[in-house]
N, C-alpha and C positions, 0 to 999 in steps of 0.2 A: 449975825444971824438973828434976826427979830424974836421970829416963832420957835415955841417950846418946841425941845426936842426929845421924845420916848420911846424909849427901846423895847419893844417886846418880845423877850427872849427866853430859852432856858440857859442858865449859868454854866451847863457842862457843853455848851453848843462852842463849836471853833468859829462857825459861822456867825454865831454871833458874837464872839469875843473880837473879830476883825473890826466889828463896827465901834465897841467901845474902847479898844486899842487907837482907831484914828480919830474918835474923840478927845482922847484923852493927849494923845499926841500935839492936837490941834487946841487944847486947852479948852476945850467947849463944852459946857455942862451938859448933861444927859440922863433924864431919869429912867429909873429902869423898874420894868414891869415881869414879872417870871413867871413861865408857863411849864409846867412839866409835860412833855411829849410822849411820854411813857403811861399816864394817865387819859390821853387822849384831850388835852385841853386847847390844845388849836385846833380842835375837829368839831367844837362845838356849836350851833346855829349861829350864835352870836358873831362867835370869831370869823367865821365862814363868809357871814353877811356884811361885816363892817371893816375887815381887819385884812382878811386876804384868800380869797376863793379857794386859794392853791391849800388853804389848810395848812401852812409850814411857818415857821420862823426860822432867822428873824423879820422884824416888820420894824422899819423904822417910823414912826410917828412925827410929820411935821406941823404941827399945829392942828387941824381938822384932816388933812391928809395922810395917807397909808403909802408906803413906800416898801412893797416884799424885795426881796433878794439881795442876798449880805453884799455883792459887789458893787451895786446900785447903790445901795446907801452909802458905801464908804466914798464912790467916788461924788455924793451931794454934798457931805460931809466933807471933803477934801478940794471941792470946789475952788481956785483961787487962789489954793494954799503951795505950799513950797513939796506936796507931795504928790502934785500934779506936775511932769517936767515942763518948759517951758517951750520946748523943741518940738516941732510939727512930729518929727519919727522918733525922739525918744517917749512921746506921749502915746503915739501908737504901738511902740512897741511894750510900753506898760501895760496899756492894754490888751496885747498877744499875750503875755504872761500870765492875767488874770484871766484869761480864756484857758489857757493851759491849766491853771487852778482849777477852775470848774470842771472841765471836760478828760483831765487827765489824773489831778491829782488828785480832788478829794472824793469822787467817787472809790477811789482805791482805797488811801492813805486814813481819810475821815470815815468810810464807812467800815473799813476793820477794827479800828479804832471803839467806835459805837457796836459791833457785834461784840467784840470780844474783853470790853472794858466797861461796857452801860450795860448791855441786853445778857453776856455770858455765855462763854461757849456752849454749856450743855443747854441752852435754853433754846438756842439757834434749831431753824429748821434744817430739814434734808436740803431744802433746796440752797440755805444759805450754807451751810455747811459745805456743800459740793462745789459754793464759788468760792473758797476762802483762798486756795492755791492761784485760782486767776487773779483775785486782788491783790493779793503778796504780790505775784509776779508784776503788776501792773505798776504799783505801788512801789517796788524797786526799781523799777524802770524810770519811773518819772521821778522819785529821787539822784536816780545817777546822773538824767539830762540835767536837772538842776546844777547838781555836784561840778560836772564838765563847766557850765555855763560859768557860774563862781569862783571853778579855778583862775586866779589870776587876779580877781576883781572884789570889791568890796562890796558891791549893792546890783542888784537884776537890770538895772538900765539908769545908766551917766553915772556920775559922781556923787550921789547924796541917796539918801532913802525915798523911795516912792511908795504907791498902792501896790505896786508887785511885790514890793518885800512884805508889807502888812499884812496879805492876803495870804501869800504861800507862808511866812511865818506860824499863821494862826493852827495849822493841823501840822506843821511840822515838827515844830518843837515840841511836841507831845506824840509823835508817831511812835514811838516806843511803846505806848500803851495799847497800839495795834499788833505789835512786835516785830517792829522794824528796828532795826539798829544802826543808830545813825552815827557810831565810830568806825562803820564801814565806807562814809561818806565822808572824803577829811577836808573838804571846803563848806560843809555845811556847818558843825560845832562854830565854827569861827565866826559866819556870818548870823548864825543865831543869837551869839551872843553881844555883835555889833547892833543890832537890833533890840536887845534888852538893856544895851548902856544907851538909847535914845531918851533923849530928855523928855519926863514926863509918861515915860513908860509905867506901863500899870500890868502885872500879873495876869494869867486868864483865870486864877482862882484867890477871888480877891475883890 
């Protein structure tokens, strides 16, 4: 990969961590530039005009081009690597779990983590406070589905780690920060440990 890779990120974000972890596992050099979403640093006119008109991070910069959306950035980095299965069905199944992560997992598990551990329960709006139970129910359902799938298997797709594992790992391994008890899901802790034992693994905070 000849062009310089720059990750525009907030270090507290699991979506940003997915990209850092993917790059680390593949041995790809990645420059990091930090923004604070709590201070509106991704909503400046310059950021909106140049990097992401949606005003969100992460954004992966490849040379002079900008790629928003965490799972798209992971797919770009992992192109041609073992993190993307060679088998056609397995590759589609990997995408199935990546879509599940964005539609069913992240909106619940990641949102509660952000509300409770970053914003703080006392600072939540009435609307947010009213959604906590719904988000917790949705997050538990997502974790239960993951747990059932992992029973009797090491990885989400095929016989080795893929991007499906990487993107689901990012927010699952810190789900306790959103009030979820991972010990209620017997297959998930062992899977977390397997991801953490991958060569070149890097922790979220580091």
